[in-house]
Each structure stands twice: as structure tokens, then as C-alpha cells.
Steps between C-alpha positions, in 0.01 A plus 500: 500500500213248511456613860328809360176300503548330840345770716243618248135403547244441228215752468191529281605691189257786561685593823814599309382855441459545875815326631767561235465870411852604598676166450730398216643160411382170356169318526339165431139434404344163565170327442298363792179300524174615658639401844813716449727197458760523222421303189817297421629541145669205327824611334766313303728477804232420758188651647500857629303461826457879537317542167715795388382635165712815476820657636561869434649821631390849584648817360759683703463764768695749287270475196252780434219249439546354851395152386491351847413140576139616553484646149656199328282245680183704443594526129500120492163489675343758265632349176765763426795262522668261255481207746131562552449468125616138518288443812194642319552262206524204739176600672313576180603211276622204706228255603672394820437848643130419507553196724611454860734604652535790252130581464474744792870581532647822631837670473739580782831683509807525718790740478870515559587858581831613349681805631757664284548572136315429177765240425440320832126466430570378145760246614269371776226435244740316269632289787145417614410385148824302470431329833151400387635379164777296663249330729216433253662509154262773384405857575166561675216462246421871462863616466495530123698821448853393583696587187695803633629305798654194332850649485496529880298186571766234445756665730227532766406137446860396560486689829198305624616239749290218346645559153703212361711554191399267214750221425 
């Protein structure tokens, strides 16, 4: 399932409302420097070279609110999103955000489109988070609202190919 990101390209976050109107699935948001190069993020299990700060999901095609990928990503951009709340606090109160390479940073996104049911979108998000966790030992820095997923997270983590059972 990690192949969901293989064919997806990174775009400036403000393009989401144009490109992702009718699409549903999962998305990643990353931080890039003024030259559009990802800013690597040191994690417990190694450095994330892509600079991913958030992994999330859209709503589902069958929902009345039609929370497409475009809506969810633009909610992050406009400050109407739980992950953006953490991002705002980092920008506002952490000194390192006033120095290079963060000083003039920008956000980019990429998507993994998921066809099918509400459950398929939900499971794809959980698996994407479990894959990140298994690789880096932590969730992306702005994924702070994870409480409802813990009961499904460990089984997903066991399904990740790089998972090794503790001895």
C-alpha cells in the first residue's frame, strides 16, 4: 500500500482547490525551503528526507458534505484543521522557524486517490500512518489527533513490511 505515493507528485498547497475537487483518498503535507526542496525532519528512527509534517484523509464520496481532498487540504491551508493548529504553534512560537531553511518555507501536498468505500479510505490513512511510524518511530509532527485510531493502528503496524515484533 506504500505504492499509493509512488506516482503522486508534490504540488504547492494552494493548487489543491483546483486539482483535487472530485478526488477522495489520503494526502501528505510537507515543508519545503524557498527553492522548493524538502526540508528533512530528524525523527527518532532517522531523518525523513521528504519533510512530511502531516498525513490525513478526505471525506468520502457518499457523504453529504463532500469533503474532497481539495476541501481537506484547503482547510489545512486556511487554519480550519487540527493538524494546522499544531503547524501554527510551531510557526508562531518556535525560534527555529525564523531561521533558514524554515524562514521562507512553503507547504506542498501530494495525494493518494482511493476508490471505494469509506472503510477503504479510513484503512488507507491508518496504513499510511503506520508505515511512517514504523520507519521513523514517530508520527509526522502535526499529526496530533490520533486517539480514535489507536485500536486499529497496531494491527496495521503489524501489516507493514518493515515492522519487526519486539523481542
